[in-house]
BALOBA-1460 file (C-alpha; in Angstrom, 3 decimals):
// residues 260
<rec num="1" residu="m" x="0.026" y="0.040" z="-0.012"/>
<rec num="2" residu="s" x="1.464" y="3.329" z="-1.098"/>
<rec num="3" residu="t" x="1.999" y="6.200" z="1.313"/>
<rec num="4" residu="q" x="-0.431" y="9.101" z="0.962"/>
<rec num="5" residu="i" x="1.372" y="12.191" z="-0.167"/>
<rec num="6" residu="t" x="0.177" y="15.103" z="1.973"/>
<rec num="7" residu="t" x="0.383" y="18.856" z="1.319"/>
<rec num="8" residu="e" x="2.725" y="19.186" z="4.352"/>
<rec num="9" residu="m" x="5.132" y="16.693" z="2.785"/>
<rec num="10" residu="i" x="5.159" y="18.502" z="-0.536"/>
<rec num="11" residu="k" x="5.734" y="21.812" z="1.278"/>
<rec num="12" residu="e" x="8.628" y="20.404" z="3.285"/>
<rec num="13" residu="l" x="10.352" y="19.129" z="0.092"/>
<rec num="14" residu="r" x="9.655" y="22.337" z="-1.752"/>
<rec num="15" residu="d" x="11.170" y="24.334" z="1.131"/>
<rec num="16" residu="a" x="14.280" y="22.168" z="1.026"/>
<rec num="17" residu="t" x="14.770" y="22.262" z="-2.727"/>
<rec num="18" residu="g" x="12.966" y="25.247" z="-4.127"/>
<rec num="19" residu="v" x="11.678" y="23.214" z="-7.095"/>
<rec num="20" residu="s" x="7.998" y="23.305" z="-8.256"/>
<rec num="21" residu="v" x="5.122" y="21.752" z="-6.332"/>
<rec num="22" residu="m" x="4.492" y="19.342" z="-9.197"/>
<rec num="23" residu="q" x="8.088" y="18.126" z="-9.269"/>
<rec num="24" residu="c" x="8.065" y="17.622" z="-5.519"/>
<rec num="25" residu="k" x="4.791" y="15.711" z="-5.667"/>
<rec num="26" residu="k" x="6.098" y="13.420" z="-8.407"/>
<rec num="27" residu="a" x="9.332" y="12.854" z="-6.537"/>
<rec num="28" residu="l" x="7.498" y="11.957" z="-3.361"/>
<rec num="29" residu="e" x="5.212" y="9.565" z="-5.229"/>
<rec num="30" residu="e" x="8.224" y="7.879" z="-6.813"/>
<rec num="31" residu="a" x="9.867" y="7.628" z="-3.385"/>
<rec num="32" residu="d" x="6.620" y="6.317" z="-1.807"/>
<rec num="33" residu="g" x="6.686" y="9.285" z="0.662"/>
<rec num="34" residu="n" x="10.273" y="8.783" z="1.860"/>
<rec num="35" residu="m" x="11.712" y="12.285" z="2.097"/>
<rec num="36" residu="e" x="15.373" y="11.196" z="1.788"/>
<rec num="37" residu="k" x="14.583" y="9.119" z="-1.315"/>
<rec num="38" residu="a" x="12.526" y="12.009" z="-2.782"/>
<rec num="39" residu="l" x="15.567" y="14.279" z="-2.457"/>
<rec num="40" residu="m" x="17.684" y="11.662" z="-4.272"/>
<rec num="41" residu="v" x="15.039" y="11.491" z="-7.000"/>
<rec num="42" residu="l" x="15.135" y="15.203" z="-7.452"/>
<rec num="43" residu="k" x="18.869" y="15.311" z="-7.561"/>
<rec num="44" residu="k" x="18.899" y="12.594" z="-10.255"/>
<rec num="45" residu="k" x="16.319" y="14.505" z="-12.311"/>
<rec num="46" residu="s" x="18.309" y="17.732" z="-11.918"/>
<rec num="47" residu="s" x="21.361" y="16.039" z="-13.370"/>
<rec num="48" residu="e" x="19.338" y="14.689" z="-16.222"/>
<rec num="49" residu="i" x="17.776" y="18.111" z="-16.981"/>
<rec num="50" residu="a" x="21.267" y="19.741" z="-16.770"/>
<rec num="51" residu="a" x="22.672" y="17.243" z="-19.228"/>
<rec num="52" residu="k" x="19.915" y="17.967" z="-21.696"/>
<rec num="53" residu="k" x="20.637" y="21.670" z="-21.542"/>
<rec num="54" residu="a" x="24.382" y="21.436" z="-21.582"/>
<rec num="55" residu="d" x="24.694" y="22.125" z="-25.382"/>
<rec num="56" residu="r" x="22.755" y="25.361" z="-25.128"/>
<rec num="57" residu="a" x="24.897" y="28.520" z="-25.335"/>
<rec num="58" residu="a" x="25.354" y="30.310" z="-21.951"/>
<rec num="59" residu="s" x="26.688" y="33.620" z="-23.058"/>
<rec num="60" residu="d" x="25.085" y="35.905" z="-20.415"/>
<rec num="61" residu="g" x="25.640" y="35.711" z="-16.692"/>
<rec num="62" residu="l" x="27.081" y="37.389" z="-13.612"/>
<rec num="63" residu="i" x="30.493" y="38.348" z="-12.305"/>
<rec num="64" residu="v" x="31.001" y="38.205" z="-8.552"/>
<rec num="65" residu="v" x="34.096" y="39.267" z="-6.515"/>
<rec num="66" residu="k" x="34.578" y="38.275" z="-2.910"/>
<rec num="67" residu="k" x="37.355" y="40.242" z="-1.114"/>
<rec num="68" residu="e" x="38.649" y="40.250" z="2.341"/>
<rec num="69" residu="g" x="41.970" y="41.819" z="3.419"/>
<rec num="70" residu="n" x="44.826" y="40.779" z="1.146"/>
<rec num="71" residu="n" x="42.860" y="38.082" z="-0.704"/>
<rec num="72" residu="a" x="40.099" y="38.025" z="-3.320"/>
<rec num="73" residu="v" x="38.393" y="35.730" z="-5.767"/>
<rec num="74" residu="m" x="36.480" y="36.433" z="-8.990"/>
<rec num="75" residu="v" x="33.811" y="34.038" z="-10.169"/>
<rec num="76" residu="v" x="32.088" y="34.196" z="-13.579"/>
<rec num="77" residu="l" x="28.803" y="32.279" z="-13.733"/>
<rec num="78" residu="n" x="27.185" y="31.974" z="-17.101"/>
<rec num="79" residu="c" x="23.556" y="31.536" z="-18.193"/>
<rec num="80" residu="e" x="21.574" y="31.910" z="-21.356"/>
<rec num="81" residu="t" x="19.741" y="35.196" z="-20.772"/>
<rec num="82" residu="d" x="19.965" y="38.457" z="-18.895"/>
<rec num="83" residu="f" x="16.497" y="37.619" z="-17.389"/>
<rec num="84" residu="v" x="17.989" y="34.674" z="-15.523"/>
<rec num="85" residu="a" x="21.089" y="36.633" z="-14.658"/>
<rec num="86" residu="k" x="18.927" y="38.908" z="-12.656"/>
<rec num="87" residu="n" x="17.039" y="35.988" z="-11.009"/>
<rec num="88" residu="a" x="17.436" y="35.812" z="-7.226"/>
<rec num="89" residu="d" x="18.222" y="32.075" z="-7.243"/>
<rec num="90" residu="f" x="20.909" y="32.517" z="-9.891"/>
<rec num="91" residu="q" x="22.433" y="35.418" z="-8.012"/>
<rec num="92" residu="t" x="22.461" y="33.482" z="-4.759"/>
<rec num="93" residu="l" x="24.178" y="30.598" z="-6.527"/>
<rec num="94" residu="a" x="26.857" y="32.972" z="-7.858"/>
<rec num="95" residu="q" x="27.499" y="34.365" z="-4.472"/>
<rec num="96" residu="a" x="27.613" y="30.863" z="-2.904"/>
<rec num="97" residu="l" x="30.189" y="29.788" z="-5.508"/>
<rec num="98" residu="a" x="32.348" y="32.874" z="-4.747"/>
<rec num="99" residu="e" x="32.121" y="32.191" z="-1.017"/>
<rec num="100" residu="k" x="33.201" y="28.604" z="-1.588"/>
<rec num="101" residu="a" x="36.048" y="29.634" z="-3.889"/>
<rec num="102" residu="f" x="37.288" y="32.137" z="-1.297"/>
<rec num="103" residu="t" x="37.128" y="29.567" z="1.559"/>
<rec num="104" residu="d" x="38.060" y="26.320" z="-0.240"/>
<rec num="105" residu="g" x="39.898" y="27.384" z="-3.391"/>
<rec num="106" residu="a" x="39.268" y="27.228" z="-7.088"/>
<rec num="107" residu="e" x="39.725" y="23.498" z="-7.713"/>
<rec num="108" residu="t" x="37.472" y="22.423" z="-4.863"/>
<rec num="109" residu="t" x="34.851" y="24.809" z="-6.089"/>
<rec num="110" residu="r" x="34.983" y="23.407" z="-9.626"/>
<rec num="111" residu="t" x="34.571" y="19.882" z="-8.182"/>
<rec num="112" residu="a" x="31.512" y="20.872" z="-6.118"/>
<rec num="113" residu="a" x="29.994" y="23.158" z="-8.683"/>
<rec num="114" residu="k" x="27.846" y="20.564" z="-10.512"/>
<rec num="115" residu="d" x="26.015" y="19.559" z="-7.370"/>
<rec num="116" residu="m" x="25.412" y="23.276" z="-6.644"/>
<rec num="117" residu="i" x="24.399" y="24.237" z="-10.144"/>
<rec num="118" residu="d" x="22.189" y="21.339" z="-11.329"/>
<rec num="119" residu="p" x="19.315" y="22.022" z="-8.902"/>
<rec num="120" residu="v" x="19.195" y="25.684" z="-9.989"/>
<rec num="121" residu="i" x="19.067" y="24.510" z="-13.617"/>
<rec num="122" residu="q" x="16.148" y="22.307" z="-12.677"/>
<rec num="123" residu="k" x="14.379" y="25.162" z="-10.989"/>
<rec num="124" residu="i" x="15.092" y="27.964" z="-13.574"/>
<rec num="125" residu="g" x="15.100" y="25.941" z="-16.785"/>
<rec num="126" residu="e" x="18.249" y="27.411" z="-18.414"/>
<rec num="127" residu="n" x="21.716" y="26.117" z="-18.905"/>
<rec num="128" residu="i" x="24.109" y="27.451" z="-16.292"/>
<rec num="129" residu="v" x="27.906" y="27.047" z="-16.600"/>
<rec num="130" residu="l" x="30.674" y="27.958" z="-14.192"/>
<rec num="131" residu="g" x="33.252" y="30.102" z="-16.073"/>
<rec num="132" residu="d" x="36.417" y="31.595" z="-14.633"/>
<rec num="133" residu="v" x="37.271" y="31.062" z="-10.954"/>
<rec num="134" residu="l" x="40.282" y="33.272" z="-10.233"/>
<rec num="135" residu="s" x="42.195" y="33.814" z="-6.957"/>
<rec num="136" residu="f" x="44.247" y="36.894" z="-6.020"/>
<rec num="137" residu="s" x="46.529" y="37.921" z="-3.158"/>
<rec num="138" residu="g" x="48.853" y="40.827" z="-2.483"/>
<rec num="139" residu="p" x="49.700" y="43.709" z="-0.243"/>
<rec num="140" residu="v" x="46.758" y="45.810" z="-1.406"/>
<rec num="141" residu="i" x="43.797" y="44.385" z="-3.303"/>
<rec num="142" residu="g" x="41.172" y="46.511" z="-5.081"/>
<rec num="143" residu="s" x="37.973" y="45.389" z="-6.882"/>
<rec num="144" residu="y" x="35.159" y="46.860" z="-8.790"/>
<rec num="145" residu="v" x="32.100" y="45.133" z="-10.435"/>
<rec num="146" residu="h" x="29.816" y="47.160" z="-12.719"/>
<rec num="147" residu="n" x="26.241" y="45.888" z="-13.032"/>
<rec num="148" residu="g" x="27.480" y="42.309" z="-12.586"/>
<rec num="149" residu="k" x="28.695" y="42.407" z="-16.206"/>
<rec num="150" residu="s" x="32.197" y="43.711" z="-15.829"/>
<rec num="151" residu="g" x="34.609" y="42.891" z="-12.930"/>
<rec num="152" residu="v" x="38.116" y="44.024" z="-12.221"/>
<rec num="153" residu="v" x="40.635" y="43.078" z="-9.537"/>
<rec num="154" residu="t" x="43.822" y="45.065" z="-9.012"/>
<rec num="155" residu="v" x="46.925" y="44.172" z="-6.974"/>
<rec num="156" residu="l" x="49.144" y="47.003" z="-5.688"/>
<rec num="157" residu="t" x="52.464" y="46.859" z="-3.855"/>
<rec num="158" residu="a" x="51.438" y="49.728" z="-1.531"/>
<rec num="159" residu="g" x="48.852" y="52.465" z="-1.243"/>
<rec num="160" residu="t" x="45.258" y="52.233" z="-0.035"/>
<rec num="161" residu="e" x="42.366" y="49.964" z="-0.833"/>
<rec num="162" residu="e" x="40.457" y="53.056" z="-2.020"/>
<rec num="163" residu="l" x="43.242" y="53.784" z="-4.563"/>
<rec num="164" residu="a" x="43.212" y="50.184" z="-5.714"/>
<rec num="165" residu="r" x="39.444" y="50.246" z="-6.155"/>
<rec num="166" residu="d" x="39.520" y="53.610" z="-8.028"/>
<rec num="167" residu="i" x="42.052" y="52.128" z="-10.467"/>
<rec num="168" residu="a" x="39.856" y="49.038" z="-10.801"/>
<rec num="169" residu="m" x="36.957" y="51.374" z="-11.632"/>
<rec num="170" residu="h" x="39.097" y="53.209" z="-14.178"/>
<rec num="171" residu="i" x="40.018" y="49.847" z="-15.800"/>
<rec num="172" residu="a" x="36.354" y="48.817" z="-15.988"/>
<rec num="173" residu="a" x="35.543" y="52.040" z="-17.864"/>
<rec num="174" residu="m" x="38.531" y="52.435" z="-20.100"/>
<rec num="175" residu="k" x="39.310" y="48.802" z="-20.795"/>
<rec num="176" residu="p" x="43.117" y="48.908" z="-21.238"/>
<rec num="177" residu="e" x="44.708" y="45.829" z="-22.829"/>
<rec num="178" residu="y" x="48.187" y="46.241" z="-21.366"/>
<rec num="179" residu="l" x="49.737" y="47.411" z="-18.123"/>
<rec num="180" residu="s" x="52.758" y="49.217" z="-19.616"/>
<rec num="181" residu="k" x="54.461" y="49.742" z="-23.027"/>
<rec num="182" residu="n" x="56.701" y="46.815" z="-22.192"/>
<rec num="183" residu="d" x="53.779" y="44.502" z="-22.147"/>
<rec num="184" residu="v" x="52.682" y="45.149" z="-25.742"/>
<rec num="185" residu="p" x="53.610" y="42.103" z="-27.797"/>
<rec num="186" residu="a" x="56.059" y="42.647" z="-30.636"/>
<rec num="187" residu="e" x="53.603" y="41.194" z="-33.234"/>
<rec num="188" residu="k" x="50.957" y="43.831" z="-32.164"/>
<rec num="189" residu="i" x="53.447" y="46.614" z="-32.688"/>
<rec num="190" residu="a" x="54.348" y="45.191" z="-36.014"/>
<rec num="191" residu="m" x="50.781" y="44.973" z="-37.143"/>
<rec num="192" residu="a" x="50.052" y="48.576" z="-36.054"/>
<rec num="193" residu="r" x="53.248" y="49.825" z="-37.748"/>
<rec num="194" residu="e" x="52.217" y="48.160" z="-41.034"/>
<rec num="195" residu="l" x="48.769" y="49.682" z="-40.789"/>
<rec num="196" residu="f" x="50.021" y="53.261" z="-40.086"/>
<rec num="197" residu="e" x="52.841" y="53.027" z="-42.558"/>
<rec num="198" residu="k" x="50.154" y="52.730" z="-45.274"/>
<rec num="199" residu="e" x="48.517" y="55.873" z="-43.924"/>
<rec num="200" residu="v" x="51.611" y="57.999" z="-44.030"/>
<rec num="201" residu="a" x="53.078" y="56.607" z="-47.296"/>
<rec num="202" residu="s" x="50.871" y="58.776" z="-49.470"/>
<rec num="203" residu="i" x="51.655" y="61.991" z="-47.599"/>
<rec num="204" residu="d" x="53.793" y="64.405" z="-49.513"/>
<rec num="205" residu="k" x="56.461" y="65.014" z="-46.806"/>
<rec num="206" residu="p" x="60.185" y="64.230" z="-46.427"/>
<rec num="207" residu="q" x="60.843" y="60.717" z="-45.047"/>
<rec num="208" residu="e" x="62.071" y="62.156" z="-41.806"/>
<rec num="209" residu="i" x="58.725" y="63.883" z="-41.151"/>
<rec num="210" residu="k" x="56.903" y="60.718" z="-42.222"/>
<rec num="211" residu="d" x="58.898" y="58.735" z="-39.694"/>
<rec num="212" residu="k" x="57.960" y="61.176" z="-36.907"/>
<rec num="213" residu="m" x="54.291" y="61.066" z="-37.926"/>
<rec num="214" residu="l" x="54.402" y="57.240" z="-37.940"/>
<rec num="215" residu="q" x="55.886" y="57.187" z="-34.457"/>
<rec num="216" residu="g" x="53.367" y="59.678" z="-33.268"/>
<rec num="217" residu="k" x="50.509" y="57.577" z="-34.507"/>
<rec num="218" residu="l" x="51.976" y="54.451" z="-32.842"/>
<rec num="219" residu="d" x="52.507" y="56.270" z="-29.509"/>
<rec num="220" residu="t" x="48.914" y="57.600" z="-29.590"/>
<rec num="221" residu="y" x="47.455" y="54.257" z="-30.490"/>
<rec num="222" residu="f" x="49.137" y="52.239" z="-27.743"/>
<rec num="223" residu="k" x="48.788" y="55.038" z="-25.177"/>
<rec num="224" residu="e" x="45.008" y="54.497" z="-25.378"/>
<rec num="225" residu="q" x="45.452" y="50.772" z="-24.699"/>
<rec num="226" residu="t" x="48.191" y="50.963" z="-21.999"/>
<rec num="227" residu="l" x="46.896" y="51.518" z="-18.454"/>
<rec num="228" residu="l" x="49.842" y="53.406" z="-17.022"/>
<rec num="229" residu="e" x="49.769" y="55.828" z="-19.994"/>
<rec num="230" residu="q" x="46.011" y="56.468" z="-19.876"/>
<rec num="231" residu="p" x="44.671" y="59.748" z="-18.357"/>
<rec num="232" residu="y" x="43.070" y="58.879" z="-15.029"/>
<rec num="233" residu="i" x="39.330" y="58.977" z="-15.471"/>
<rec num="234" residu="k" x="38.709" y="60.996" z="-12.312"/>
<rec num="235" residu="n" x="41.434" y="63.519" z="-13.141"/>
<rec num="236" residu="p" x="42.519" y="63.459" z="-16.819"/>
<rec num="237" residu="e" x="45.345" y="65.925" z="-16.044"/>
<rec num="238" residu="v" x="47.404" y="63.027" z="-14.575"/>
<rec num="239" residu="t" x="48.030" y="59.551" z="-15.933"/>
<rec num="240" residu="v" x="47.366" y="56.309" z="-14.002"/>
<rec num="241" residu="g" x="51.139" y="55.805" z="-13.767"/>
<rec num="242" residu="a" x="51.640" y="59.292" z="-12.265"/>
<rec num="243" residu="l" x="48.829" y="58.699" z="-9.790"/>
<rec num="244" residu="l" x="50.445" y="55.473" z="-8.657"/>
<rec num="245" residu="a" x="53.930" y="57.074" z="-8.430"/>
<rec num="246" residu="k" x="52.583" y="59.864" z="-6.229"/>
<rec num="247" residu="a" x="51.157" y="57.231" z="-3.879"/>
<rec num="248" residu="g" x="54.504" y="55.384" z="-3.859"/>
<rec num="249" residu="a" x="52.761" y="52.309" z="-5.252"/>
<rec num="250" residu="e" x="53.097" y="49.937" z="-8.242"/>
<rec num="251" residu="l" x="50.379" y="47.989" z="-9.890"/>
<rec num="252" residu="t" x="51.657" y="44.446" z="-10.155"/>
<rec num="253" residu="s" x="48.665" y="43.120" z="-12.029"/>
<rec num="254" residu="f" x="45.088" y="43.706" z="-13.104"/>
<rec num="255" residu="t" x="42.438" y="41.306" z="-14.306"/>
<rec num="256" residu="r" x="39.333" y="42.411" z="-16.181"/>
<rec num="257" residu="k" x="36.488" y="40.018" z="-17.123"/>
<rec num="258" residu="a" x="33.361" y="41.085" z="-18.937"/>
<rec num="259" residu="i" x="30.096" y="39.505" z="-20.084"/>
<rec num="260" residu="m" x="29.051" y="40.997" z="-23.361"/>
């Protein structure tokens, strides 16, 4: 004789899992009213649902940074649509993954991610994929996240957290590709030189002038892409490099991730 499935049982399972009433009822019926077995049924079904959705593109999502003291983590959690990226369950999941990464490390988080993600896929109905899980440490850490879509972490040798955060905000807005001129790959310089040489070739000027014009174009082009050369967004009269020098600090690294 099968166990009668009561409203209270369904509510208890729904409170524990967050999935729909119908899914809870079916799981309890399959488990003959045994709550532990019903949870196992739902976990199995969530894995099956996740597997079916795995080939669907997850190009939207959320970036979360967790920072305390001299350590930080950045987690990118992807989903299919901006609608789900704004969903409370999805955002709670992203925060939980960031907390786990901060406490237990990136590899442990990746191992545990499937069991954390699959129930949310079952509940929301979209593919969810864990993207980057990055860890940072240093004397001074700064971070900035803009609308959950662009995240930056900076590492300074000295200075204040406020300065590190301000520079992270600058990076989010100005999107530099390189830290300094020395970081620009030789092939990038060669490509740009080839492009600008074609521009100045047709100009009716002595070669010496053309060479100066070419160098000017190259300097301007890479200045826009090099963080230390960029005018600081809060005070364009100084560069980011000058701002750091005044504070007696160096920026050892910056990491920017964005969801388009």
